[in-house]
Each structure stands twice: as structure tokens, then as C-alpha cells.
C-alpha positions in Angstrom: -0.7 -16.6 13.3 -4.2 -17.1 11.7 -6.0 -16.5 15.1 -4.1 -13.2 15.6 -4.7 -12.2 12.0 -8.4 -12.8 12.5 -8.3 -10.6 15.7 -6.5 -7.9 13.7 -9.2 -8.2 11.0 -11.9 -7.5 13.6 -10.0 -4.6 15.0 -9.4 -3.0 11.6 -13.0 -3.6 10.8 -13.9 -1.8 14.0 -11.7 1.1 13.1 -13.4 1.2 9.7 -16.8 1.5 11.4 -15.4 4.1 13.8 -14.1 6.2 10.8 -17.3 6.0 8.9 -19.4 6.9 12.0 -17.3 9.9 12.6 -17.6 10.9 8.9 -21.4 10.8 9.2 -21.2 13.1 12.2 -18.8 15.4 10.6 -21.6 17.6 9.2 -22.8 18.3 12.8 -19.5 18.3 14.7 -17.1 19.6 12.1 -14.3 17.8 14.0 -12.7 14.5 13.3 -11.0 13.0 16.4 -7.7 12.2 14.7 -5.7 12.0 17.9 -8.1 9.4 19.3 -7.8 7.3 16.2 -4.0 7.5 16.1 -3.8 6.6 19.8 -6.0 3.5 19.1 -4.0 2.5 16.0 -0.6 2.8 17.6 -0.7 -0.3 19.9 -2.5 -2.3 17.2 0.4 -1.6 14.8 2.9 -2.8 17.4 1.0 -6.1 17.8 0.7 -6.5 14.1 4.4 -5.7 13.6 5.4 -8.2 16.3 3.4 -10.9 14.7 5.4 -10.2 11.5 8.8 -9.8 13.1 8.9 -12.6 15.7 9.0 -15.5 13.1 11.9 -13.8 11.3 13.9 -13.3 14.5 13.1 -16.9 15.7 13.9 -18.7 12.4 16.5 -16.2 11.1 14.7 -16.3 7.7 12.7 -13.7 5.8 9.2 -15.2 5.3 7.8 -14.4 2.0 4.7 -16.6 1.5 1.5 -15.1 -0.1 -0.4 -14.5 3.2 2.7 -13.1 5.0 3.5 -10.8 2.1 -0.1 -9.4 2.0 -0.2 -8.8 5.8 3.3 -7.1 5.7 2.2 -4.7 2.9 -1.0 -3.9 4.8 1.1 -3.2 8.0 3.4 -0.9 5.9 0.5 1.0 4.5 -1.1 1.5 8.0 2.2 2.6 9.5 2.9 5.1 6.7 -0.7 6.4 7.3 -0.1 6.7 11.0 3.3 8.4 10.7 2.2 10.6 7.8 -0.8 11.9 9.7 1.5 13.9 12.0 2.9 15.8 9.0 0.2 15.7 6.3 -3.5 16.2 6.1 -4.6 12.6 5.3 -8.2 13.1 6.3 -10.6 10.8 4.4 -7.9 8.2 3.6 -9.0 6.1 6.6 -12.4 5.7 5.0 -10.8 3.5 2.4 -7.7 2.2 4.3 -9.3 0.4 7.1 -11.8 -1.6 5.0 -9.0 -2.5 2.6 -6.8 -3.6 5.4 -9.5 -5.8 6.9 -10.3 -7.3 3.5 -6.7 -7.8 2.6 -5.9 -9.7 5.8 -9.1 -11.8 5.3 -7.7 -12.9 1.9 -4.4 -13.7 3.6 -6.2 -15.9 6.2 -8.3 -17.7 3.6 -5.4 -18.1 1.2 -2.2 -18.3 3.3 0.0 -19.8 0.6 3.1 -21.7 1.4 5.8 -20.9 3.9 8.7 -19.6 1.9 11.8 -18.5 3.8 15.0 -16.8 2.7 18.1 -16.5 4.9 18.5 -13.0 6.2 22.3 -13.3 5.9 21.9 -12.4 2.2 22.0 -8.7 2.6 21.7 -7.8 -1.2 18.5 -9.8 -1.3 17.2 -8.3 1.9 17.8 -4.8 0.7 16.1 -5.6 -2.6 13.0 -7.0 -0.9 12.8 -4.2 1.7 12.9 -1.6 -1.1 10.3 -3.4 -3.0 7.9 -3.8 0.0 8.3 -0.1 1.0 7.5 0.8 -2.6 4.4 -1.5 -2.4 3.2 0.1 0.8 3.7 3.7 -0.4 2.1 3.0 -3.8 -0.8 1.4 -2.0 -1.4 4.7 -0.1 -1.0 6.7 -3.4 -3.6 4.5 -5.0 -6.1 5.1 -2.3 -5.4 8.8 -2.7 -6.1 8.4 -6.4 -9.4 6.7 -5.6 -10.4 9.6 -3.3 -9.5 12.0 -6.2 -11.8 10.2 -8.6 -14.7 10.2 -6.1 -14.2 13.9 -5.2 -13.7 14.9 -8.9 -17.0 13.2 -9.8 -18.9 15.0 -7.1 -17.4 18.3 -8.0 -18.2 17.9 -11.7 -21.8 16.9 -10.9 -22.0 19.9 -8.5 -22.8 17.5 -5.7 -21.4 19.1 -2.5 -22.2 16.2 -0.3 -20.8 15.6 3.3 -18.2 13.4 1.6 -17.0 16.4 -0.4 -16.8 18.5 2.7 -15.0 15.8 4.7 -12.1 15.4 2.2 -9.2 17.9 1.8 -9.3 20.1 -1.3 -8.8 18.3 -4.6 -5.5 20.1 -5.4 -4.1 19.1 -2.0 -5.0 15.4 -2.6 -3.3 15.6 -6.1 -0.2 17.2 -4.7 0.1 14.6 -1.9 -0.5 11.8 -4.4 2.4 12.9 -6.7 4.6 13.5 -3.7 4.1 10.0 -2.5 4.6 8.7 -6.1 7.9 10.5 -6.4 9.3 8.8 -3.2 7.8 5.4 -4.2 9.3 5.8 -7.7 12.8 6.1 -6.2 12.3 2.9 -4.1 10.9 1.1 -7.2 13.8 2.3 -9.3 16.2 0.8 -6.8 14.1 -2.4 -6.8 14.1 -2.7 -10.6 17.8 -2.0 -11.0 18.9 -4.3 -8.2 16.6 -7.1 -9.4 17.5 -6.7 -13.1 21.1 -5.6 -13.5 22.4 -7.2 -10.3 20.3 -10.3 -10.3 23.3 -12.6 -9.8 24.3 -10.8 -6.7 20.7 -10.5 -5.3 19.2 -13.9 -6.4 22.3 -15.9 -7.2 21.3 -16.4 -10.8 20.9 -14.3 -14.0 17.8 -12.2 -14.6 14.9 -14.1 -16.3 12.3 -12.6 -18.5 9.3 -13.6 -16.4 5.9 -12.0 -15.9 7.3 -10.6 -12.6 10.1 -8.7 -14.5 7.7 -7.5 -17.3 5.1 -6.2 -14.9 7.6 -4.7 -12.6 9.3 -2.7 -15.4 5.8 -1.8 -16.8 4.8 -0.3 -13.5 8.1 1.6 -13.3 7.4 3.0 -16.9 3.9 4.0 -15.9 4.9 5.8 -12.8 8.0 7.4 -14.5 5.7 8.6 -17.3 3.2 10.1 -14.8 5.9 11.9 -13.0 7.5 13.2 -16.1 4.2 14.5 -17.6 3.3 16.1 -14.2 6.7 17.9 -14.2 6.4 19.1 -17.8 2.7 20.0 -18.0 1.4 20.1 -14.4 -0.8 17.1 -15.4 -3.7 16.4 -13.0 -7.2 15.2 -12.8 -9.1 12.1 -13.6 -6.7 10.7 -16.2 -3.7 11.0 -13.8 -5.6 9.2 -11.1 -6.6 6.3 -13.5 -3.1 5.9 -14.6 -1.9 5.8 -11.0 -4.3 3.0 -10.3 -3.1 1.2 -13.4 0.4 1.4 -12.2 -0.5 -0.2 -8.9 -2.4 -3.0 -10.6 0.7 -3.7 -12.7 2.8 -3.7 -9.6 0.5 -6.1 -7.8 0.6 -8.5 -10.7 4.4 -8.4 -10.6 4.8 -9.8 -7.2 1.7 -10.5 -5.1 -0.2 -11.6 -8.1 2.5 -14.1 -9.0 2.7 -15.3 -5.3 -1.1 -15.9 -5.4 -1.0 -17.9 -8.6 2.1 -20.0 -7.7 1.3 -20.7 -4.1 -2.5 -20.8 -4.1 -3.9 -21.6 -7.5 -1.0 -23.7 -8.7 0.5 -25.2 -5.5 
């Protein structure tokens, strides 16, 4: 698996270079070859997905070690980007997504963590984990959109109409897409929080414990819920909304991936 992950890192790094070179040419050509990019990405996602699924099918366990969890979340983010590009204008997202994917997988290779497997026959647990991972992937995309909003907002406020500004979709479109993704992610996170808190004995086989995972998970749920509520009541937008979106994802990362890193890498 590490060798294949290294190959995937190189491929995603190559896609990052491809996206940035096309962005540099945008001022001249005014046309980003999205179909070419998606055609290249599709077989890569199939290989990446096979690397993740085959161990599960072979051993009949859900692998949830640190390195595996990171690579799975990266794959979900990339798959959501690939599928979403057919329905939404996600231009500009690839400038951040591919470098983040390559860097995240590099971290997974350097710090693989321990092999932790859970029987896939426990369907309540599988549903809980699936909802959590989907929420992670979607909020990862939402967070990258928030970063693009901050960069675009800064350029517009400084009246700097750079090629980067022209390359991205309009600010209002990015914000609308961010909150739409957040709404779907919030539903998934709500399912995860409820199943992991109120039905802990069914999901985990033991009562819920007040751990940092529970605290940060609920905190991220409150942040995203507050953002959506304020957006619905006041049409809130702009820099502060983007910053709180990033804060919600940081809290979400600390809830699961952060705890995996500490327990499996720092304190093995």
C-alpha cells in the first residue's frame, strides 16, 4: 500500500502542476480544459478506491488506522469534486484540492499509524462511520471553498483584479456553493452525532464517554449549525462566515483524525 500511495502522491502532484499551469495560461486562452482533467482523474480515482476497498473485502473488516482514514477522506473529497464538476461550477477548487491531496497522502505514508480493523458485520457501526466520513469529505470541500472566498474577498477589497480573480467563479457563487455543501454535510454530521451519542451502546457496544472526540464533534456541529441558522436568518456572508467555516472543520479534524494521530502516532 505505501508504494501505491507514493505513486498516487506523484500523480496528484502532477495534476496540481497541470492545474496551476492551465491557470497561468487562462489569461491568454480563457478556457480551462475541465473535460481533460476529469478524464485523467477518473481512472486515478478508480485505482485509489481499489486500494482502499480491497483490504476491506479481503479481511472482512473496516480498516480505520490513521493513514487509511486520511487516504479515505482524501479520496472522498476528490470523488465529490469529480462528480460535482458535472453539475456545479467548481473552477478554482482544483488549485487547492490537488496540492492538499498530495500533501495529505504524504502525511499518511510518513505516519501510517496502526492497523485498526472493525468487523463489517456491525451495521450500526458501519453506518455511523460512513456518515462521519462522508461528512468529513464534504466539509473538506466546503473548507477549501471558504479559503477561495477569503482569497477572492481580499483581492476584491484591495481592488486587485489579478488573473486569480478572473479565474475563479463570482464571489456570490462561491458563497452559495459553500453553504449548500455545508447544509448537506450538516445533515450527515447530525446523523453521526446522534448515532454516536444517543445510540452509543448499539453502535459501539458501550455507553457514550465524555472524551475529546465527543466534545470536538459536538462543537463542530454547533459551529456549522450556527452558521446555517445565521445564514438563513440574516443572509450572512463574507469573511467572517468563511473563517467560522474553517474553524468548524478544524474542530471536526480534532474530533477524529486528530485523535487518531495522537493515539496511533504520537502515543503508540
